[in-house]
C-alpha positions as a Python dict, from the first residue, in 0.01 Angstrom:
ca = {
    (1, 'M'): (0, 0, 0),
    (2, 'K'): (-163, -191, -283),
    (3, 'Y'): (-539, -233, -289),
    (4, 'G'): (-730, -491, -487),
    (5, 'P'): (-1078, -485, -634),
    (6, 'D'): (-1229, -675, -343),
    (7, 'D'): (-1069, -471, -63),
    (8, 'Q'): (-1253, -240, 172),
    (9, 'V'): (-1150, 104, 296),
    (10, 'E'): (-971, 71, 630),
    (11, 'R'): (-947, 351, 883),
    (12, 'D'): (-627, 229, 1053),
    (13, 'T'): (-391, 262, 757),
    (14, 'P'): (-166, 556, 669),
    (15, 'D'): (-341, 604, 332),
    (16, 'A'): (-626, 854, 320),
    (17, 'P'): (-971, 701, 260),
    (18, 'F'): (-1003, 870, -81),
    (19, 'E'): (-665, 723, -186),
    (20, 'Q'): (-777, 376, -80),
    (21, 'L'): (-1107, 412, -264),
    (22, 'T'): (-931, 542, -575),
    (23, 'A'): (-705, 234, -580),
    (24, 'I'): (-995, -5, -514),
    (25, 'L'): (-1213, 146, -788),
    (26, 'R'): (-915, 157, -1029),
    (27, 'A'): (-862, -215, -967),
    (28, 'R'): (-1232, -283, -1026),
    (29, 'L'): (-1224, -86, -1351),
    (30, 'E'): (-912, -270, -1467),
    (31, 'R'): (-1076, -602, -1380),
    (32, 'G'): (-1374, -505, -1596),
    (33, 'D'): (-1645, -486, -1330),
    (34, 'W'): (-1822, -222, -1542),
    (35, 'R'): (-1844, -202, -1920),
    (36, 'I'): (-1710, 87, -2128),
    (37, 'N'): (-1953, 377, -2164),
    (38, 'R'): (-2177, 235, -1892),
    (39, 'A'): (-2248, 407, -1563),
    (40, 'I'): (-2072, 299, -1248),
    (41, 'P'): (-2265, 307, -919),
    (42, 'S'): (-2369, 653, -801),
    (43, 'E'): (-2175, 853, -544),
    (44, 'N'): (-2444, 774, -287),
    (45, 'T'): (-2423, 401, -361),
    (46, 'L'): (-2043, 397, -341),
    (47, 'A'): (-2051, 606, -22),
    (48, 'G'): (-2284, 352, 138),
    (49, 'E'): (-2092, 51, 10),
    (50, 'Y'): (-1758, 175, 144),
    (51, 'G'): (-1882, 367, 451),
    (52, 'L'): (-1754, 702, 326),
    (53, 'S'): (-1895, 1050, 272),
    (54, 'R'): (-2000, 1170, -73),
    (55, 'P'): (-1721, 1432, -87),
    (56, 'T'): (-1465, 1155, -27),
    (57, 'V'): (-1618, 945, -306),
    (58, 'R'): (-1632, 1251, -532),
    (59, 'R'): (-1261, 1316, -470),
    (60, 'A'): (-1171, 957, -562),
    (61, 'L'): (-1381, 976, -879),
    (62, 'S'): (-1215, 1306, -968),
    (63, 'V'): (-872, 1139, -953),
    (64, 'L'): (-996, 853, -1172),
    (65, 'A'): (-1135, 1104, -1421),
    (66, 'M'): (-799, 1285, -1436),
    (67, 'E'): (-632, 948, -1499),
    (68, 'G'): (-875, 876, -1784),
    (69, 'Y'): (-1059, 583, -1623),
    (70, 'V'): (-1399, 752, -1601),
    (71, 'Y'): (-1584, 1058, -1723),
    (72, 'T'): (-1881, 1243, -1580),
    (73, 'V'): (-2193, 1359, -1762),
    (74, 'A'): (-2379, 1629, -1571),
    (75, 'G'): (-2711, 1501, -1445),
    (76, 'R'): (-2642, 1149, -1573),
    (77, 'G'): (-2358, 1008, -1364),
    (78, 'T'): (-2007, 875, -1398),
    (79, 'F'): (-1922, 643, -1684),
    (80, 'V'): (-1636, 407, -1772),
    (81, 'A'): (-1400, 561, -2026),
    (82, 'K'): (-1240, 367, -2307),
    (83, 'R'): (-870, 334, -2231),
    (84, 'E'): (-600, 241, -2474),
    (85, 'P'): (-405, -69, -2371),
    (86, 'K'): (-69, 9, -2221),
    (87, 'A'): (218, -41, -2462),
    (88, 'P'): (467, -299, -2343),
    (89, 'T'): (784, -141, -2216),
    (90, 'D'): (1107, -221, -2394),
    (91, 'P'): (1343, -442, -2195),
    (92, 'P'): (1658, -271, -2073),
    (93, 'D'): (1964, -306, -2296),
}
C-alpha cells in the first residue's frame, strides 16, 4: 500500500505499523515538513501522535536512517539529512 504524508497508522491493514509509519514519515520528509539539519519530533512525540510504542517509532526511524533520510545524534535527537536529488532515469530505447 502507498501512504501519504497526512495518513495515519491503521491497525486493520496487512502492513506492519512500523512499515506504515516509515512510509508516512518518508512522505513527510519528501514533502519538506522539516528542514535539513533540523530535528524532527521526538520518539515520544511521534509515538503519541500516531498511537504507537516508542520501539515501533524507533524501528521506523532506523529504516529512514538506513535509507539516508535522517540521522541521529546521541542525546540530541533525530535530524533531517541532506539528500541528493534523484537523477532522472533514461527512457527505454
